[in-house]
N, C-alpha and C positions, 0 to 999 in steps of 0.2 A: 839824711844823719851815719859819720864818718865806724866803719866799726866798729864795734869794742865801748862806743858810748853806752848803750842796752847793756849790754854786761856788764860795768862799769854802773850804771845806774842800781841793777838784778842785784850788784855785789851789796852796797851799799845800801840798798833794803836790808836784805839780810844783816850784814851785819846791825842796822841799829836794832831791826824784827829783837839780834840775838841780847844784844846791849843793853837794850830795854825791851823783856817782855813786856809789863807791866805797868807801862807810863799808863799815866790818867788818857785816861776817854774823851773830855771832855771837847770841845770848839774851841774851850778860849782856851784850855792848857795846848790847842795844834797852831794857833796864834801866835802864842805865845812862845814857843820853842823855832816857828817856824822864825818868829822875828830875829828870836837869839842866833840863828844859826843865816839870817839876810847881811843881819848885820855881822857876823864872822868875814863873813865871804868882801864884803865892799871895807874890812878892814885888812882882808890880804893884800886888794885889790891896790889896797894904796899905801900901801906898809911892807909885805910881804912878797916872795913871789906868784908866779903864775901858777906855779900847777900847784903851791896853795891855795892860794883864790880856786881852785877847779874841785879838787879837793872839799870844800868847805860849801861851796856849791855843789854840790855830789849827798852833800849830808842835808843841805837842802830839800833840796828834790827826793829823798829822801819823806826827808817828813809827811813830803808832801803827799805822796806817790802811797805813804800809809794813809791819810785820809781820806784821796779820790776811793783805796783799795774798803776801803770800812773799818781799819783804824780807828779811827777818832768816831765817838756820835755829838 
């Protein structure tokens, strides 16, 4: 993994938790949010810049990390 990748992921997870501390903690909600983020990645890849697509990918990863770490039940 390239240097800085983990730092970027950690920062996006922190930002997500600060922005949405009380997000609904159901698996259905996580799937819905992950799907939304995935669609934003796809849109950015097709219509925006690679930089924007990477930012959206980090948002998607943050959602999945929150799920993995137990922010959703």
